[in-house]
DSSP file (Angstrom, degrees, kcal/mol; ACC not computed):
  #  RESIDUE AA STRUCTURE BP1 BP2  ACC     N-H-->O    O-->H-N    N-H-->O    O-->H-N    TCO  KAPPA ALPHA  PHI   PSI    X-CA   Y-CA   Z-CA
    1    1 A M              0   0    0      0, 0.0     3,-0.1     0, 0.0     4,-0.0   0.000 360.0 360.0 360.0 147.4   27.0    7.3   20.5
    2    2 A Q     >  +     0   0    0      1,-0.1     4,-2.0     2,-0.1     5,-0.2  -0.709 360.0 170.4-135.8  81.7   24.2    7.5   23.0
    3    3 A P  H  > S+     0   0    0      0, 0.0     4,-2.3     0, 0.0     5,-0.2   0.854  78.4  56.3 -67.4 -31.2   23.5    4.2   24.5
    4    4 A L  H  > S+     0   0    0      2,-0.2     4,-2.6     1,-0.2     5,-0.2   0.942 106.9  50.0 -56.9 -48.1   21.2    5.5   27.2
    5    5 A R  H  > S+     0   0    0      1,-0.2     4,-2.2     2,-0.2     5,-0.3   0.947 111.4  49.7 -57.3 -51.5   19.0    7.1   24.5
    6    6 A G  H  X S+     0   0    0     -4,-2.0     4,-1.9     1,-0.2    -1,-0.2   0.874 110.5  49.3 -63.2 -37.3   19.0    3.7   22.6
    7    7 A I  H  X S+     0   0    0     -4,-2.3     4,-2.4    -5,-0.2    -1,-0.2   0.930 111.2  49.4 -72.0 -40.9   18.0    1.7   25.7
    8    8 A A  H  X S+     0   0    0     -4,-2.6     4,-1.8     2,-0.2    -2,-0.2   0.821 112.7  47.4 -70.4 -27.8   15.2    4.1   26.5
    9    9 A L  H  X S+     0   0    0     -4,-2.2     4,-2.3    -5,-0.2    -2,-0.2   0.845 111.0  50.9 -74.0 -34.6   13.9    4.0   23.0
   10   10 A K  H  X S+     0   0    0     -4,-1.9     4,-2.3    -5,-0.3     5,-0.2   0.962 110.8  48.6 -65.6 -50.7   14.1    0.3   23.0
   11   11 A L  H  X S+     0   0    0     -4,-2.4     4,-2.1     1,-0.2    -2,-0.2   0.903 112.6  49.9 -58.9 -42.4   12.1    0.1   26.4
   12   12 A C  H  X S+     0   0    0     -4,-1.8     4,-2.4     1,-0.2    -1,-0.2   0.913 110.0  50.7 -65.2 -40.4    9.5    2.5   25.0
   13   13 A A  H  X S+     0   0    0     -4,-2.3     4,-1.7     1,-0.2    -1,-0.2   0.836 110.4  46.5 -61.2 -35.8    9.1    0.5   22.0
   14   14 A V  H  X S+     0   0    0     -4,-2.3     4,-1.9     2,-0.2    -1,-0.2   0.827 111.1  54.0 -71.0 -31.2    8.6   -2.7   23.8
   15   15 A M  H  X S+     0   0    0     -4,-2.1     4,-1.9     2,-0.2    -2,-0.2   0.922 109.2  47.7 -70.2 -43.6    6.1   -1.1   26.1
   16   16 A L  H  X S+     0   0    0     -4,-2.4     4,-2.7     1,-0.2    -2,-0.2   0.876 110.5  50.9 -61.7 -36.9    4.1    0.1   23.2
   17   17 A F  H  X S+     0   0    0     -4,-1.7     4,-2.9     1,-0.2     5,-0.2   0.906 109.9  51.0 -66.6 -37.2    4.1   -3.2   21.6
   18   18 A I  H  X S+     0   0    0     -4,-1.9     4,-1.8     2,-0.2    -2,-0.2   0.882 111.4  48.3 -64.1 -40.0    3.0   -4.8   24.9
   19   19 A I  H  X S+     0   0    0     -4,-1.9     4,-2.5     2,-0.2    -2,-0.2   0.942 113.1  47.2 -65.3 -47.9    0.1   -2.3   25.1
   20   20 A M  H  X S+     0   0    0     -4,-2.7     4,-2.8     1,-0.2     5,-0.2   0.929 112.4  48.1 -60.9 -49.4   -0.9   -2.9   21.5
   21   21 A L  H  X S+     0   0    0     -4,-2.9     4,-2.2     1,-0.2    -1,-0.2   0.839 111.3  52.2 -58.8 -35.3   -0.8   -6.6   21.9
   22   22 A S  H  X S+     0   0    0     -4,-1.8     4,-2.6    -5,-0.2    -2,-0.2   0.918 110.0  48.1 -59.8 -51.6   -2.8   -6.3   25.1
   23   23 A L  H  X S+     0   0    0     -4,-2.5     4,-2.0     2,-0.2    -2,-0.2   0.930 110.9  50.1 -57.8 -48.5   -5.5   -4.2   23.4
   24   24 A V  H  X S+     0   0    0     -4,-2.8     4,-0.6     1,-0.2    -2,-0.2   0.912 111.7  49.0 -64.7 -40.9   -5.8   -6.6   20.5
   25   25 A K  H >< S+     0   0    0     -4,-2.2     3,-1.0    -5,-0.2     4,-0.4   0.938 110.7  53.1 -52.3 -49.7   -6.1   -9.6   23.0
   26   26 A A  H 3< S+     0   0    0     -4,-2.6     3,-0.3     1,-0.2    -2,-0.2   0.827 116.6  33.8 -52.4 -42.3   -8.8   -7.7   24.8
   27   27 A V  H >X S+     0   0    0     -4,-2.0     4,-2.2     1,-0.2     3,-1.4   0.344  91.1  99.5 -97.5   3.6  -11.0   -6.9   22.0
   28   28 A S  T << S+     0   0    0     -3,-1.0    -1,-0.2    -4,-0.6    -2,-0.1   0.800  80.7  55.2 -64.5 -27.4  -10.2  -10.3   20.1
   29   29 A A  T 34 S+     0   0    0     -4,-0.4    -1,-0.3    -3,-0.3    -2,-0.1   0.711 119.2  29.0 -75.3 -16.7  -13.4  -11.8   21.3
   30   30 A D  T <4 S+     0   0    0     -3,-1.4    -2,-0.2     1,-0.1    -1,-0.2   0.553 113.7  62.3-115.5 -17.4  -15.6   -9.1   20.0
   31   31 A V  S  < S-     0   0    0     -4,-2.2    -1,-0.1    -7,-0.2     5,-0.1  -0.935  84.3-115.8-123.5 131.1  -13.7   -7.8   16.9
   32   32 A P     >  -     0   0    0      0, 0.0     4,-1.8     0, 0.0     5,-0.1  -0.298  26.7-118.4 -64.3 151.9  -12.9   -9.9   13.8
   33   33 A A  H  > S+     0   0    0      1,-0.2     4,-2.4     2,-0.2     5,-0.2   0.845 110.3  52.9 -58.1 -39.7   -9.2  -10.5   13.2
   34   34 A G  H  > S+     0   0    0      1,-0.2     4,-2.5     2,-0.2    -1,-0.2   0.930 108.5  48.6 -63.4 -45.9   -9.3   -8.7    9.8
   35   35 A Q  H  > S+     0   0    0      1,-0.2     4,-2.2     2,-0.2    -1,-0.2   0.861 109.4  52.6 -65.1 -33.4  -10.8   -5.7   11.1
   36   36 A S  H  X S+     0   0    0     -4,-1.8     4,-2.3     2,-0.2    -2,-0.2   0.924 111.3  47.2 -65.7 -43.6   -8.2   -5.6   14.1
   37   37 A V  H  X S+     0   0    0     -4,-2.4     4,-1.7     2,-0.2    -2,-0.2   0.856 109.7  54.6 -67.9 -32.0   -5.3   -5.9   11.6
   38   38 A F  H  X S+     0   0    0     -4,-2.5     4,-2.8    -5,-0.2     3,-0.2   0.980 112.3  41.3 -60.9 -52.3   -6.9   -3.1    9.4
   39   39 A F  H  X S+     0   0    0     -4,-2.2     4,-2.0     1,-0.3     5,-0.2   0.850 111.9  56.6 -74.8 -29.9   -7.1   -0.6   12.3
   40   40 A R  H  X S+     0   0    0     -4,-2.3     4,-0.7     2,-0.2    -1,-0.3   0.897 114.6  39.1 -60.2 -41.4   -3.7   -1.6   13.6
   41   41 A S  H  X S+     0   0    0     -4,-1.7     4,-1.1    -3,-0.2    -2,-0.2   0.811 112.0  58.6 -71.1 -40.2   -2.2   -0.7   10.2
   42   42 A F  H  < S+     0   0    0     -4,-2.8     3,-0.4     1,-0.2    -2,-0.2   0.891 108.6  42.6 -61.9 -45.1   -4.4    2.2    9.8
   43   43 A F  H  X S+     0   0    0     -4,-2.0     4,-0.6     1,-0.2    -1,-0.2   0.676 110.3  58.5 -78.0 -21.0   -3.2    4.0   12.8
   44   44 A A  H  X S+     0   0    0     -4,-0.7     4,-1.8    -5,-0.2    -1,-0.2   0.729  89.4  73.1 -85.6 -10.0    0.4    3.1   12.2
   45   45 A I  H  X S+     0   0    0     -4,-1.1     4,-2.2    -3,-0.4    -1,-0.2   0.880  94.4  48.0 -71.2 -37.1    0.5    4.8    8.9
   46   46 A P  H  > S+     0   0    0      0, 0.0     4,-1.9     0, 0.0    -1,-0.2   0.818 112.0  53.5 -67.5 -27.9    0.5    8.5   10.1
   47   47 A V  H  X S+     0   0    0     -4,-0.6     4,-2.1     2,-0.2    -2,-0.2   0.940 111.4  44.0 -68.6 -46.5    3.3    7.5   12.6
   48   48 A I  H  X S+     0   0    0     -4,-1.8     4,-2.4     1,-0.2     5,-0.2   0.913 113.3  51.7 -68.7 -44.7    5.5    6.1    9.8
   49   49 A V  H  X S+     0   0    0     -4,-2.2     4,-2.1     1,-0.2    -1,-0.2   0.884 111.9  46.0 -58.9 -40.8    4.7    9.0    7.5
   50   50 A V  H  X S+     0   0    0     -4,-1.9     4,-2.6     2,-0.2    -2,-0.2   0.912 110.8  52.1 -62.6 -42.9    5.8   11.5   10.2
   51   51 A W  H  X S+     0   0    0     -4,-2.1     4,-1.3     1,-0.2    -2,-0.2   0.861 110.6  48.4 -64.4 -41.2    8.9    9.5   11.0
   52   52 A L  H  X>S+     0   0    0     -4,-2.4     5,-2.0     2,-0.2     4,-1.1   0.891 110.6  52.9 -64.8 -41.8    9.9    9.5    7.2
   53   53 A L  H ><5S+     0   0    0     -4,-2.1     3,-0.6     1,-0.2    -2,-0.2   0.918 108.3  49.1 -60.3 -48.2    9.2   13.3    7.0
   54   54 A L  H 3<5S+     0   0    0     -4,-2.6    -1,-0.2     1,-0.3    -2,-0.2   0.781 113.7  45.3 -70.1 -25.3   11.4   14.0    9.9
   55   55 A R  H 3<5S-     0   0    0     -4,-1.3    -1,-0.3    -5,-0.2    -2,-0.2   0.677 108.6-123.7 -83.8 -17.3   14.2   12.0    8.5
   56   56 A G  T <<5S+     0   0    0     -4,-1.1    -3,-0.2    -3,-0.6     4,-0.2   0.666  81.0 112.3  82.1  18.0   13.8   13.4    5.1
   57   57 A N     >< +     0   0    0     -5,-2.0     4,-2.6    -6,-0.2     5,-0.3   0.322  36.4 109.4-103.4   3.9   13.3   10.0    3.4
   58   58 A Y  H  > S+     0   0    0     -6,-0.7     4,-1.6     1,-0.2    -1,-0.1   0.894  80.1  41.0 -55.6 -47.5    9.7   10.3    2.4
   59   59 A L  H  > S+     0   0    0      1,-0.2     4,-0.7     2,-0.2    -1,-0.2   0.905 118.6  47.1 -67.1 -41.2   10.1   10.6   -1.3
   60   60 A S  H  4 S+     0   0    0      1,-0.2    -1,-0.2     2,-0.2     3,-0.2   0.836 110.3  52.2 -68.2 -31.2   12.7    8.0   -1.5
   61   61 A A  H  < S+     0   0    0     -4,-2.6    -1,-0.2     1,-0.2    -2,-0.2   0.743 111.8  48.6 -75.5 -26.9   10.8    5.5    0.7
   62   62 A C  H  < S+     0   0    0     -4,-1.6    -1,-0.2    -5,-0.3    -2,-0.2   0.580  88.1 105.6 -88.4  -5.7    7.7    5.9   -1.6
   63   63 A A     <  -     0   0    0     -4,-0.7     2,-0.3    -3,-0.2     3,-0.0  -0.457  45.6-179.4 -73.8 138.4    9.5    5.4   -4.7
   64   64 A C    >   -     0   0    0     -2,-0.2     3,-0.7     1,-0.1     4,-0.0  -0.972  31.9-130.2-138.3 155.4    9.1    2.2   -6.5
   65   65 A A  T 3  S+     0   0    0     -2,-0.3    -1,-0.1     1,-0.2    -2,-0.0   0.788 106.6  51.6 -77.3 -25.2   10.6    0.9   -9.9
   66   66 A R  T >  S-     0   0    0      1,-0.3     3,-1.8     2,-0.0    -1,-0.2   0.444  87.4-161.5 -92.1  -0.3    7.3   -0.2  -11.3
   67   67 A G  T X  S-     0   0    0     -3,-0.7     3,-1.1     1,-0.3    -1,-0.3  -0.326  73.9  -2.2  55.4-125.8    5.4    3.1  -10.8
   68   68 A W  T >> S+     0   0    0      1,-0.2     3,-1.3     2,-0.1     4,-1.0   0.589 116.0  85.5 -71.6 -11.8    1.7    2.6  -10.9
   69   69 A G  H <> S+     0   0    0     -3,-1.8     4,-2.3     1,-0.3     3,-0.4   0.828  76.1  69.7 -59.6 -32.0    2.1   -1.1  -11.7
   70   70 A I  H <> S+     0   0    0     -3,-1.1     4,-1.6     1,-0.3    -1,-0.3   0.782  97.1  51.0 -57.1 -31.6    2.3   -1.7   -8.0
   71   71 A F  H <> S+     0   0    0     -3,-1.3     4,-1.7     2,-0.2    -1,-0.3   0.837 108.6  51.1 -77.2 -31.7   -1.3   -0.9   -7.6
   72   72 A G  H  X S+     0   0    0     -4,-1.0     4,-2.0    -3,-0.4    -2,-0.2   0.893 108.3  51.3 -59.4 -45.3   -2.2   -3.3  -10.3
   73   73 A A  H  X S+     0   0    0     -4,-2.3     4,-0.9     1,-0.2    -2,-0.2   0.859 110.7  49.8 -67.5 -35.0   -0.3   -6.1   -8.7
   74   74 A A  H  < S+     0   0    0     -4,-1.6     3,-0.3    -5,-0.2    -1,-0.2   0.890 111.0  48.9 -69.6 -34.2   -2.1   -5.4   -5.4
   75   75 A L  H  < S+     0   0    0     -4,-1.7    -2,-0.2     1,-0.2    -1,-0.2   0.868 115.3  44.8 -73.2 -34.7   -5.6   -5.5   -7.1
   76   76 A L  H  < S+     0   0    0     -4,-2.0    -1,-0.2    -5,-0.1    -2,-0.2   0.598  87.0 113.0 -93.4  -6.7   -4.7   -8.8   -8.9
   77   77 A A     <        0   0    0     -4,-0.9    -3,-0.0    -3,-0.3    -4,-0.0  -0.299 360.0 360.0 -58.2 142.4   -3.2  -10.6   -5.9
   78   78 A P              0   0    0      0, 0.0    -1,-0.2     0, 0.0    -4,-0.1   0.554 360.0 360.0 -67.2 360.0   -5.2  -13.6   -4.6
């Protein structure tokens, strides 16, 4: 176990969330909420993909029981 590494990673994560929330709040008067959420998610995708690739879980994380049906469900959702 490496408790100091865990503490350091937790502090980094909290700092990044604080920075992200501060930036969102700073632009909230000029940028619509939907656009803000879209770009926050858009820039998170590469980070998540790299993390999954480094862990070796990419294929299992992308697998779903319904196959292509998940896209149909997303398109038909209200």
